[in-house]
N, CA and C atoms as a LAMMPS dump frame, in Angstrom:
ITEM: TIMESTEP
0
ITEM: NUMBER OF ATOMS
591
ITEM: BOX BOUNDS ff ff ff
-5.0000000000000000e+02 5.0000000000000000e+02
-5.0000000000000000e+02 5.0000000000000000e+02
-5.0000000000000000e+02 5.0000000000000000e+02
ITEM: ATOMS id mol type element x y z
1 1 1 N 0.806 -1.171 0
2 1 2 C 0 0 0
3 1 3 C 0.862 1.253 0
4 2 1 N 1.905 1.176 0.727
5 2 2 C 2.766 2.339 0.832
6 2 3 C 3.43 2.626 -0.509
7 3 1 N 3.775 1.605 -1.279
8 3 2 C 4.419 1.817 -2.565
9 3 3 C 3.464 2.444 -3.553
10 4 1 N 2.152 2.116 -3.449
11 4 2 C 1.175 2.751 -4.335
12 4 3 C 1.046 4.228 -3.992
13 5 1 N 1.03 4.527 -2.671
14 5 2 C 0.953 5.931 -2.245
15 5 3 C 2.194 6.696 -2.714
16 6 1 N 3.328 6.036 -2.659
17 6 2 C 4.571 6.684 -3.115
18 6 3 C 4.521 6.951 -4.615
19 7 1 N 3.967 5.99 -5.372
20 7 2 C 3.857 6.17 -6.825
21 7 3 C 2.923 7.307 -7.168
22 8 1 N 1.798 7.396 -6.439
23 8 2 C 0.825 8.463 -6.69
24 8 3 C 1.432 9.826 -6.361
25 9 1 N 2.132 9.846 -5.279
26 9 2 C 2.76 11.098 -4.866
27 9 3 C 3.85 11.506 -5.867
28 10 1 N 4.59 10.53 -6.406
29 10 2 C 5.637 10.793 -7.401
30 10 3 C 5.027 11.323 -8.696
31 11 1 N 3.86 10.774 -9.078
32 11 2 C 3.189 11.238 -10.298
33 11 3 C 2.736 12.685 -10.142
34 12 1 N 2.313 13.042 -8.925
35 12 2 C 1.868 14.412 -8.696
36 12 3 C 3.056 15.378 -8.688
37 13 1 N 4.11 15.016 -8.022
38 13 2 C 5.271 15.899 -7.857
39 13 3 C 6.14 15.973 -9.113
40 14 1 N 6.425 14.838 -9.735
41 14 2 C 7.316 14.789 -10.907
42 14 3 C 6.716 13.86 -11.945
43 15 1 N 5.86 14.359 -12.764
44 15 2 C 5.178 13.495 -13.732
45 15 3 C 6.144 12.94 -14.787
46 16 1 N 7.198 13.678 -15.181
47 16 2 C 8.141 13.192 -16.196
48 16 3 C 8.948 12.037 -15.629
49 17 1 N 9.383 12.158 -14.393
50 17 2 C 10.146 11.098 -13.748
51 17 3 C 9.289 9.856 -13.544
52 18 1 N 8.041 10.029 -13.242
53 18 2 C 7.145 8.892 -13.019
54 18 3 C 6.844 8.181 -14.328
55 19 1 N 6.957 8.882 -15.454
56 19 2 C 6.663 8.284 -16.764
57 19 3 C 7.785 7.374 -17.247
58 20 1 N 8.966 7.488 -16.679
59 20 2 C 10.099 6.654 -17.096
60 20 3 C 9.838 5.233 -16.625
61 21 1 N 10.074 4.28 -17.546
62 21 2 C 9.823 2.872 -17.189
63 21 3 C 10.845 2.407 -16.159
64 22 1 N 10.463 1.435 -15.383
65 22 2 C 11.293 0.983 -14.278
66 22 3 C 11.983 -0.326 -14.63
67 23 1 N 12.726 -0.341 -15.717
68 23 2 C 13.469 -1.538 -16.074
69 23 3 C 14.948 -1.172 -16.222
70 24 1 N 15.836 -2.124 -16.131
71 24 2 C 17.294 -1.916 -16.182
72 24 3 C 17.701 -1.614 -17.633
73 25 1 N 18.285 -0.462 -17.867
74 25 2 C 18.687 -0.068 -19.226
75 25 3 C 20.148 -0.355 -19.501
76 26 1 N 20.891 -0.789 -18.51
77 26 2 C 22.313 -1.065 -18.688
78 26 3 C 22.497 -2.485 -19.199
79 27 1 N 23.212 -2.622 -20.325
80 27 2 C 23.486 -3.919 -20.925
81 27 3 C 24.986 -4.109 -21.02
82 28 1 N 25.443 -5.333 -20.989
83 28 2 C 26.868 -5.638 -21.164
84 28 3 C 27.087 -6.103 -22.593
85 29 1 N 28.224 -5.753 -23.187
86 29 2 C 28.488 -6.2 -24.557
87 29 3 C 28.603 -7.713 -24.624
88 30 1 N 28.415 -8.256 -25.821
89 30 2 C 28.526 -9.705 -26.015
90 30 3 C 29.952 -10.153 -25.73
91 31 1 N 30.108 -11.246 -25.011
92 31 2 C 31.403 -11.814 -24.704
93 31 3 C 32.201 -10.988 -23.705
94 32 1 N 31.562 -10.083 -22.97
95 32 2 C 32.265 -9.201 -22.038
96 32 3 C 32.955 -9.997 -20.949
97 33 1 N 32.239 -10.915 -20.325
98 33 2 C 32.788 -11.653 -19.199
99 33 3 C 33.785 -12.719 -19.649
100 34 1 N 33.669 -13.206 -20.87
101 34 2 C 34.618 -14.21 -21.344
102 34 3 C 35.982 -13.578 -21.652
103 35 1 N 36.012 -12.304 -22.066
104 35 2 C 37.269 -11.611 -22.386
105 35 3 C 37.766 -10.71 -21.256
106 36 1 N 37.036 -10.667 -20.169
107 36 2 C 37.364 -9.733 -19.091
108 36 3 C 38.714 -10.039 -18.467
109 37 1 N 39.043 -11.282 -18.24
110 37 2 C 40.316 -11.657 -17.611
111 37 3 C 41.495 -11.229 -18.48
112 38 1 N 41.393 -11.468 -19.781
113 38 2 C 42.484 -11.095 -20.698
114 38 3 C 42.664 -9.574 -20.742
115 39 1 N 41.575 -8.844 -20.743
116 39 2 C 41.662 -7.383 -20.78
117 39 3 C 42.3 -6.828 -19.508
118 40 1 N 41.944 -7.393 -18.37
119 40 2 C 42.509 -6.917 -17.101
120 40 3 C 44.007 -7.207 -17.05
121 41 1 N 44.416 -8.41 -17.48
122 41 2 C 45.839 -8.752 -17.474
123 41 3 C 46.631 -7.884 -18.456
124 42 1 N 46.066 -7.607 -19.629
125 42 2 C 46.749 -6.752 -20.606
126 42 3 C 46.928 -5.34 -20.053
127 43 1 N 45.903 -4.827 -19.392
128 43 2 C 45.992 -3.482 -18.802
129 43 3 C 47.028 -3.456 -17.686
130 44 1 N 47.093 -4.518 -16.896
131 44 2 C 48.083 -4.593 -15.804
132 44 3 C 49.491 -4.634 -16.377
133 45 1 N 49.707 -5.412 -17.452
134 45 2 C 51.028 -5.475 -18.081
135 45 3 C 51.423 -4.118 -18.669
136 46 1 N 50.455 -3.454 -19.254
137 46 2 C 50.724 -2.127 -19.827
138 46 3 C 51.099 -1.134 -18.738
139 47 1 N 50.42 -1.181 -17.62
140 47 2 C 50.73 -0.28 -16.499
141 47 3 C 52.122 -0.564 -15.941
142 48 1 N 52.522 -1.861 -15.894
143 48 2 C 53.864 -2.199 -15.425
144 48 3 C 54.932 -1.64 -16.36
145 49 1 N 54.679 -1.726 -17.666
146 49 2 C 55.646 -1.187 -18.634
147 49 3 C 55.769 0.324 -18.514
148 50 1 N 54.657 0.978 -18.315
149 50 2 C 54.68 2.442 -18.157
150 50 3 C 55.416 2.815 -16.863
151 51 1 N 55.204 2.02 -15.807
152 51 2 C 55.848 2.312 -14.525
153 51 3 C 57.359 2.142 -14.611
154 52 1 N 57.837 1.196 -15.441
155 52 2 C 59.278 0.989 -15.574
156 52 3 C 59.95 2.131 -16.329
157 53 1 N 59.195 2.916 -17.071
158 53 2 C 59.698 4.05 -17.846
159 53 3 C 60.879 3.642 -18.715
160 54 1 N 60.649 2.653 -19.523
161 54 2 C 61.697 2.251 -20.47
162 54 3 C 61.834 3.336 -21.52
163 55 1 N 63.057 3.685 -21.827
164 55 2 C 63.294 4.729 -22.826
165 55 3 C 64.105 4.156 -23.975
166 56 1 N 63.919 4.724 -25.118
167 56 2 C 64.644 4.301 -26.299
168 56 3 C 65.805 5.254 -26.524
169 57 1 N 66.98 4.722 -26.758
170 57 2 C 68.163 5.537 -26.993
171 57 3 C 68.466 5.558 -28.48
172 58 1 N 68.831 6.729 -28.962
173 58 2 C 69.199 6.898 -30.364
174 58 3 C 70.725 6.846 -30.448
175 59 1 N 71.282 6.088 -31.379
176 59 2 C 72.746 6.027 -31.504
177 59 3 C 73.343 7.402 -31.808
178 60 1 N 74.618 7.557 -31.502
179 60 2 C 75.307 8.819 -31.769
180 60 3 C 75.294 9.115 -33.259
181 61 1 N 75.126 10.382 -33.603
182 61 2 C 75.112 10.877 -34.991
183 61 3 C 74.06 10.176 -35.843
184 62 1 N 72.984 9.726 -35.234
185 62 2 C 71.946 9.013 -35.987
186 62 3 C 71.279 9.935 -37.001
187 63 1 N 70.88 11.129 -36.568
188 63 2 C 70.151 12.023 -37.457
189 63 3 C 71.067 12.691 -38.471
190 64 1 N 72.356 12.852 -38.152
191 64 2 C 73.284 13.452 -39.104
192 64 3 C 73.519 12.518 -40.293
193 65 1 N 73.544 11.204 -40.035
194 65 2 C 73.83 10.235 -41.087
195 65 3 C 72.574 9.567 -41.626
196 66 1 N 71.403 9.975 -41.175
197 66 2 C 70.168 9.297 -41.546
198 66 3 C 69.9 9.383 -43.036
199 67 1 N 70.049 10.56 -43.619
200 67 2 C 69.758 10.717 -45.05
201 67 3 C 70.675 9.825 -45.883
202 68 1 N 71.95 9.793 -45.537
203 68 2 C 72.902 8.97 -46.28
204 68 3 C 72.561 7.485 -46.12
205 69 1 N 72.162 7.057 -44.937
206 69 2 C 71.804 5.661 -44.728
207 69 3 C 70.568 5.278 -45.523
208 70 1 N 69.589 6.175 -45.565
209 70 2 C 68.369 5.89 -46.331
210 70 3 C 68.693 5.795 -47.81
211 71 1 N 69.482 6.74 -48.317
212 71 2 C 69.854 6.695 -49.739
213 71 3 C 70.634 5.414 -50.07
214 72 1 N 71.534 5.014 -49.167
215 72 2 C 72.301 3.793 -49.393
216 72 3 C 71.389 2.573 -49.418
217 73 1 N 70.433 2.531 -48.504
218 73 2 C 69.513 1.39 -48.454
219 73 3 C 68.659 1.333 -49.716
220 74 1 N 68.184 2.498 -50.184
221 74 2 C 67.381 2.529 -51.413
222 74 3 C 68.23 2.094 -52.596
223 75 1 N 69.464 2.569 -52.659
224 75 2 C 70.348 2.203 -53.765
225 75 3 C 70.644 0.7 -53.754
226 76 1 N 70.897 0.145 -52.565
227 76 2 C 71.145 -1.295 -52.466
228 76 3 C 69.921 -2.103 -52.879
229 77 1 N 68.725 -1.63 -52.502
230 77 2 C 67.508 -2.322 -52.92
231 77 3 C 67.366 -2.305 -54.438
232 78 1 N 67.691 -1.164 -55.053
233 78 2 C 67.623 -1.083 -56.522
234 78 3 C 68.637 -2.037 -57.152
235 79 1 N 69.848 -2.117 -56.569
236 79 2 C 70.86 -3.031 -57.108
237 79 3 C 70.424 -4.487 -56.956
238 80 1 N 69.806 -4.813 -55.823
239 80 2 C 69.321 -6.177 -55.63
240 80 3 C 68.242 -6.513 -56.648
241 81 1 N 67.38 -5.531 -56.914
242 81 2 C 66.308 -5.746 -57.891
243 81 3 C 66.889 -5.959 -59.277
244 82 1 N 67.891 -5.152 -59.637
245 82 2 C 68.534 -5.299 -60.945
246 82 3 C 69.26 -6.635 -61.011
247 83 1 N 69.932 -7.022 -59.931
248 83 2 C 70.676 -8.272 -59.903
249 83 3 C 69.736 -9.467 -59.974
250 84 1 N 68.557 -9.358 -59.364
251 84 2 C 67.609 -10.476 -59.416
252 84 3 C 67.078 -10.687 -60.829
253 85 1 N 67.067 -9.628 -61.652
254 85 2 C 66.629 -9.753 -63.044
255 85 3 C 67.751 -10.273 -63.937
256 86 1 N 68.951 -10.365 -63.418
257 86 2 C 70.071 -10.861 -64.196
258 86 3 C 70.79 -9.774 -64.96
259 87 1 N 70.602 -8.496 -64.612
260 87 2 C 71.252 -7.394 -65.321
261 87 3 C 72.224 -6.632 -64.421
262 88 1 N 72.615 -7.214 -63.337
263 88 2 C 73.423 -6.488 -62.364
264 88 3 C 74.892 -6.493 -62.692
265 89 1 N 75.659 -7.153 -61.887
266 89 2 C 77.109 -7.158 -62.013
267 89 3 C 77.537 -8.291 -62.943
268 90 1 N 77.52 -8.021 -64.215
269 90 2 C 77.928 -9.025 -65.189
270 90 3 C 79.129 -8.522 -65.957
271 91 1 N 79.977 -9.409 -66.332
272 91 2 C 81.141 -9.074 -67.148
273 91 3 C 80.764 -9.314 -68.599
274 92 1 N 81.015 -8.346 -69.47
275 92 2 C 80.674 -8.549 -70.874
276 92 3 C 81.393 -9.77 -71.451
277 93 1 N 80.813 -10.313 -72.491
278 93 2 C 81.395 -11.496 -73.132
279 93 3 C 82.76 -11.144 -73.709
280 94 1 N 83.739 -12.036 -73.553
281 94 2 C 85.11 -11.886 -74.061
282 94 3 C 85.814 -10.64 -73.505
283 95 1 N 85.434 -10.227 -72.3
284 95 2 C 86.025 -9.013 -71.735
285 95 3 C 87.521 -9.186 -71.495
286 96 1 N 87.917 -10.253 -70.847
287 96 2 C 89.321 -10.433 -70.489
288 96 3 C 90.185 -10.741 -71.712
289 97 1 N 89.638 -11.423 -72.688
290 97 2 C 90.446 -11.737 -73.878
291 97 3 C 90.627 -10.513 -74.768
292 98 1 N 89.644 -9.63 -74.824
293 98 2 C 89.73 -8.45 -75.683
294 98 3 C 90.305 -7.233 -74.972
295 99 1 N 90.329 -7.242 -73.661
296 99 2 C 90.8 -6.06 -72.936
297 99 3 C 92.273 -5.794 -73.191
298 100 1 N 93.065 -6.835 -73.324
299 100 2 C 94.496 -6.655 -73.587
300 100 3 C 94.701 -5.973 -74.932
301 101 1 N 93.938 -6.381 -75.936
302 101 2 C 94.042 -5.766 -77.27
303 101 3 C 93.611 -4.299 -77.233
304 102 1 N 92.528 -4.018 -76.527
305 102 2 C 92.044 -2.636 -76.437
306 102 3 C 93.062 -1.723 -75.753
307 103 1 N 93.688 -2.216 -74.703
308 103 2 C 94.688 -1.415 -73.986
309 103 3 C 95.911 -1.176 -74.864
310 104 1 N 96.358 -2.2 -75.578
311 104 2 C 97.515 -2.062 -76.472
312 104 3 C 97.213 -1.067 -77.589
313 105 1 N 96.021 -1.102 -78.14
314 105 2 C 95.648 -0.166 -79.213
315 105 3 C 95.605 1.275 -78.71
316 106 1 N 95.088 1.471 -77.501
317 106 2 C 95.014 2.843 -76.978
318 106 3 C 96.394 3.394 -76.657
319 107 1 N 97.348 2.52 -76.298
320 107 2 C 98.706 2.984 -75.996
321 107 3 C 99.456 3.299 -77.28
322 108 1 N 99.294 2.481 -78.289
323 108 2 C 100.058 2.681 -79.525
324 108 3 C 99.564 3.869 -80.332
325 109 1 N 98.293 4.169 -80.299
326 109 2 C 97.785 5.325 -81.047
327 109 3 C 97.028 6.252 -80.104
328 110 1 N 97.759 7.076 -79.372
329 110 2 C 97.077 7.97 -78.429
330 110 3 C 96.312 9.051 -79.189
331 111 1 N 95.238 9.473 -78.619
332 111 2 C 94.455 10.561 -79.212
333 111 3 C 95.239 11.852 -79.093
334 112 1 N 95.183 12.638 -80.149
335 112 2 C 95.916 13.905 -80.108
336 112 3 C 95.085 14.921 -79.336
337 113 1 N 95.697 15.462 -78.335
338 113 2 C 95.023 16.485 -77.541
339 113 3 C 95.879 17.741 -77.541
340 114 1 N 95.212 18.865 -77.547
341 114 2 C 95.911 20.138 -77.51
342 114 3 C 96.063 20.58 -76.074
343 115 1 N 97.261 20.913 -75.723
344 115 2 C 97.51 21.418 -74.387
345 115 3 C 97.571 22.933 -74.494
346 116 1 N 96.69 23.569 -73.804
347 116 2 C 96.631 25.023 -73.825
348 116 3 C 97.498 25.539 -72.681
349 117 1 N 98.545 26.202 -73.041
350 117 2 C 99.432 26.745 -72.019
351 117 3 C 99.016 28.178 -71.743
352 118 1 N 98.797 28.456 -70.499
353 118 2 C 98.283 29.756 -70.107
354 118 3 C 99.395 30.617 -69.509
355 119 1 N 100.35 30.986 -70.371
356 119 2 C 101.444 31.837 -69.901
357 119 3 C 100.958 33.254 -69.627
358 120 1 N 99.925 33.679 -70.351
359 120 2 C 99.474 35.057 -70.201
360 120 3 C 98.888 35.305 -68.806
361 121 1 N 98.453 34.26 -68.104
362 121 2 C 97.907 34.447 -66.757
363 121 3 C 98.999 34.922 -65.806
364 122 1 N 100.199 34.397 -65.993
365 122 2 C 101.319 34.85 -65.153
366 122 3 C 101.589 36.332 -65.365
367 123 1 N 101.598 36.723 -66.661
368 123 2 C 101.865 38.126 -66.97
369 123 3 C 100.74 39.029 -66.469
370 124 1 N 99.508 38.561 -66.583
371 124 2 C 98.373 39.365 -66.111
372 124 3 C 98.448 39.539 -64.585
373 125 1 N 98.798 38.477 -63.868
374 125 2 C 98.911 38.571 -62.411
375 125 3 C 100.044 39.525 -62.021
376 126 1 N 101.18 39.427 -62.735
377 126 2 C 102.309 40.322 -62.437
378 126 3 C 101.922 41.766 -62.725
379 127 1 N 101.178 42.001 -63.816
380 127 2 C 100.76 43.362 -64.148
381 127 3 C 99.809 43.916 -63.098
382 128 1 N 98.896 43.083 -62.596
383 128 2 C 97.961 43.541 -61.559
384 128 3 C 98.708 43.917 -60.278
385 129 1 N 99.661 43.088 -59.895
386 129 2 C 100.43 43.377 -58.677
387 129 3 C 101.235 44.666 -58.848
388 130 1 N 101.868 44.823 -60.004
389 130 2 C 102.655 46.03 -60.274
390 130 3 C 101.765 47.269 -60.267
391 131 1 N 100.609 47.191 -60.908
392 131 2 C 99.682 48.325 -60.956
393 131 3 C 99.209 48.701 -59.553
394 132 1 N 98.887 47.705 -58.742
395 132 2 C 98.388 47.978 -57.387
396 132 3 C 99.459 48.617 -56.516
397 133 1 N 100.659 48.102 -56.558
398 133 2 C 101.724 48.684 -55.728
399 133 3 C 102.092 50.087 -56.2
400 134 1 N 102.102 50.313 -57.526
401 134 2 C 102.419 51.651 -58.04
402 134 3 C 101.355 52.65 -57.625
403 135 1 N 100.098 52.27 -57.745
404 135 2 C 99.002 53.161 -57.372
405 135 3 C 99.06 53.472 -55.872
406 136 1 N 99.32 52.455 -55.041
407 136 2 C 99.427 52.693 -53.601
408 136 3 C 100.592 53.602 -53.262
409 137 1 N 101.729 53.39 -53.916
410 137 2 C 102.895 54.246 -53.656
411 137 3 C 102.627 55.68 -54.09
412 138 1 N 101.945 55.85 -55.228
413 138 2 C 101.642 57.201 -55.72
414 138 3 C 100.783 57.967 -54.72
415 139 1 N 99.716 57.346 -54.257
416 139 2 C 98.843 58.046 -53.323
417 139 3 C 99.512 58.256 -51.974
418 140 1 N 100.366 57.342 -51.557
419 140 2 C 101.074 57.491 -50.299
420 140 3 C 102.073 58.642 -50.376
421 141 1 N 102.813 58.748 -51.474
422 141 2 C 103.788 59.829 -51.634
423 141 3 C 103.066 61.16 -51.753
424 142 1 N 101.964 61.173 -52.512
425 142 2 C 101.207 62.423 -52.672
426 142 3 C 100.672 62.889 -51.324
427 143 1 N 100.199 61.962 -50.528
428 143 2 C 99.66 62.311 -49.212
429 143 3 C 100.768 62.763 -48.262
430 144 1 N 101.911 62.101 -48.322
431 144 2 C 103.002 62.431 -47.406
432 144 3 C 103.708 63.726 -47.785
433 145 1 N 103.638 64.182 -49.034
434 145 2 C 104.33 65.403 -49.43
435 145 3 C 103.478 66.647 -49.207
436 146 1 N 102.23 66.504 -48.863
437 146 2 C 101.384 67.668 -48.611
438 146 3 C 101.934 68.421 -47.393
439 147 1 N 101.863 69.749 -47.458
440 147 2 C 102.408 70.6 -46.401
441 147 3 C 101.655 70.366 -45.093
442 148 1 N 100.362 70.239 -45.191
443 148 2 C 99.565 70.037 -43.978
444 148 3 C 99.955 68.724 -43.302
445 149 1 N 100.201 67.693 -44.101
446 149 2 C 100.595 66.398 -43.532
447 149 3 C 101.96 66.497 -42.855
448 150 1 N 102.873 67.2 -43.483
449 150 2 C 104.209 67.331 -42.902
450 150 3 C 104.174 68.186 -41.637
451 151 1 N 103.359 69.254 -41.65
452 151 2 C 103.262 70.101 -40.468
453 151 3 C 102.563 69.377 -39.314
454 152 1 N 101.673 68.455 -39.629
455 152 2 C 100.964 67.739 -38.567
456 152 3 C 101.912 66.831 -37.772
457 153 1 N 103.047 66.481 -38.362
458 153 2 C 104.011 65.631 -37.661
459 153 3 C 104.888 66.433 -36.691
460 154 1 N 104.943 67.749 -36.864
461 154 2 C 105.784 68.598 -36.005
462 154 3 C 104.978 68.988 -34.773
463 155 1 N 105.544 68.846 -33.58
464 155 2 C 104.829 69.233 -32.362
465 155 3 C 104.543 70.739 -32.342
466 156 1 N 103.431 71.125 -31.735
467 156 2 C 103.004 72.534 -31.689
468 156 3 C 104.01 73.399 -30.937
469 157 1 N 104.623 72.885 -29.887
470 157 2 C 105.591 73.651 -29.109
471 157 3 C 106.803 74.009 -29.959
472 158 1 N 107.225 73.09 -30.814
473 158 2 C 108.375 73.345 -31.683
474 158 3 C 108.051 74.434 -32.71
475 159 1 N 106.816 74.436 -33.228
476 159 2 C 106.408 75.478 -34.184
477 159 3 C 106.381 76.836 -33.496
478 160 1 N 105.845 76.881 -32.285
479 160 2 C 105.792 78.148 -31.553
480 160 3 C 107.201 78.681 -31.276
481 161 1 N 108.086 77.797 -30.885
482 161 2 C 109.468 78.205 -30.613
483 161 3 C 110.117 78.77 -31.876
484 162 1 N 109.915 78.114 -32.989
485 162 2 C 110.491 78.579 -34.257
486 162 3 C 109.946 79.958 -34.627
487 163 1 N 108.634 80.147 -34.499
488 163 2 C 108.043 81.436 -34.857
489 163 3 C 108.516 82.556 -33.917
490 164 1 N 108.685 82.242 -32.655
491 164 2 C 109.169 83.257 -31.709
492 164 3 C 110.596 83.701 -32.039
493 165 1 N 111.405 82.797 -32.531
494 165 2 C 112.807 83.116 -32.789
495 165 3 C 113.029 83.728 -34.177
496 166 1 N 112.216 83.418 -35.152
497 166 2 C 112.499 83.822 -36.523
498 166 3 C 111.482 84.76 -37.143
499 167 1 N 110.646 85.378 -36.4
500 167 2 C 109.686 86.318 -36.989
501 167 3 C 110.056 87.738 -36.626
502 168 1 N 109.66 88.657 -37.489
503 168 2 C 109.827 90.078 -37.191
504 168 3 C 108.515 90.782 -37.478
505 169 1 N 108.516 92.122 -37.378
506 169 2 C 107.279 92.888 -37.529
507 169 3 C 106.659 92.742 -38.915
508 170 1 N 107.421 92.506 -39.913
509 170 2 C 106.874 92.411 -41.272
510 170 3 C 106.11 91.097 -41.487
511 171 1 N 106.355 90.09 -40.675
512 171 2 C 105.666 88.809 -40.816
513 171 3 C 104.303 88.806 -40.136
514 172 1 N 104.028 89.778 -39.291
515 172 2 C 102.801 89.79 -38.515
516 172 3 C 101.536 89.84 -39.379
517 173 1 N 101.41 90.683 -40.396
518 173 2 C 100.175 90.678 -41.214
519 173 3 C 99.955 89.332 -41.931
520 174 1 N 101.034 88.719 -42.42
521 174 2 C 100.892 87.443 -43.117
522 174 3 C 100.42 86.352 -42.141
523 175 1 N 100.941 86.352 -40.913
524 175 2 C 100.527 85.354 -39.922
525 175 3 C 99.062 85.54 -39.545
526 176 1 N 98.648 86.787 -39.411
527 176 2 C 97.255 87.049 -39.033
528 176 3 C 96.314 86.58 -40.144
529 177 1 N 96.681 86.766 -41.404
530 177 2 C 95.841 86.328 -42.521
531 177 3 C 95.716 84.799 -42.576
532 178 1 N 96.734 84.075 -42.204
533 178 2 C 96.741 82.616 -42.347
534 178 3 C 96.3 81.862 -41.097
535 179 1 N 95.993 82.559 -40.017
536 179 2 C 95.561 81.896 -38.786
537 179 3 C 94.062 81.621 -38.903
538 180 1 N 93.645 80.427 -38.467
539 180 2 C 92.224 80.057 -38.485
540 180 3 C 91.447 80.921 -37.514
541 181 1 N 90.143 81.045 -37.771
542 181 2 C 89.288 81.8 -36.872
543 181 3 C 89.137 81.089 -35.524
544 182 1 N 89.303 79.758 -35.514
545 182 2 C 89.124 78.991 -34.292
546 182 3 C 90.364 78.992 -33.41
547 183 1 N 91.457 79.567 -33.861
548 183 2 C 92.711 79.513 -33.111
549 183 3 C 92.594 80.331 -31.825
550 184 1 N 93.164 79.815 -30.77
551 184 2 C 93.151 80.484 -29.475
552 184 3 C 94.511 81.158 -29.294
553 185 1 N 94.523 82.474 -29.435
554 185 2 C 95.777 83.212 -29.362
555 185 3 C 95.876 83.921 -28.018
556 186 1 N 97.057 83.857 -27.424
557 186 2 C 97.307 84.609 -26.195
558 186 3 C 98.679 85.252 -26.333
559 187 1 N 98.708 86.496 -26.116
560 187 2 C 99.972 87.229 -26.258
561 187 3 C 100.408 87.686 -24.875
562 188 1 N 101.625 87.265 -24.442
563 188 2 C 102.099 87.747 -23.145
564 188 3 C 102.772 89.113 -23.316
565 189 1 N 103.047 89.726 -22.213
566 189 2 C 103.621 91.068 -22.209
567 189 3 C 104.989 91.078 -22.867
568 190 1 N 105.76 90.021 -22.692
569 190 2 C 107.104 89.964 -23.256
570 190 3 C 107.04 89.996 -24.782
571 191 1 N 106.125 89.22 -25.352
572 191 2 C 106.004 89.197 -26.798
573 191 3 C 105.443 90.514 -27.334
574 192 1 N 104.554 91.134 -26.584
575 192 2 C 103.985 92.395 -27.011
576 192 3 C 105.047 93.486 -27.071
577 193 1 N 105.94 93.535 -26.087
578 193 2 C 107.019 94.502 -26.103
579 193 3 C 107.989 94.222 -27.242
580 194 1 N 108.213 92.95 -27.532
581 194 2 C 109.151 92.573 -28.578
582 194 3 C 108.594 93.014 -29.942
583 195 1 N 107.296 92.855 -30.154
584 195 2 C 106.717 93.222 -31.463
585 195 3 C 106.608 94.733 -31.622
586 196 1 N 106.435 95.474 -30.53
587 196 2 C 106.346 96.93 -30.638
588 196 3 C 107.706 97.519 -30.939
589 197 1 N 108.773 97.027 -30.338
590 197 2 C 110.124 97.56 -30.524
591 197 3 C 110.653 97.059 -31.799
């Protein structure tokens, strides 16, 4: 009686849930229990292998030589295929008996070949070296003979000493004309008296 009351109450509260049939909807696949032992053992073996963490090692220089090894293997397979057809490593008929005659004929009548002697390359190389050294010497001498280059080698103190000893009043306008605007000039009293007298 209580189960009928429960069913009625369930229909009132949840009509969709009460409409669902009350039979077992879970089914097992065919042969499930007959293969269950094998599946469990296989899974256990797989878990043991994973737990051992076996790793695969690659030989040294494996990837550097891989392309060459693959090409060699393909080439050997092609040679085996050719050899299996009977067209591989065969010696032509009468090879050894005729080879002596062929070698003797090639020695007795050599083919005429022209040897091109390239003497002009030596002369061209010598001319290039001579031209380069002459051009370098010309520009070096031209650069070294310039007045500015020669004056740059003389210390400033030595130039000042020379000008103090060898100048007179007539040189003053020429010096003023040739001095740069950026030059820092300082005249002491001794030099000022010397130029006035």
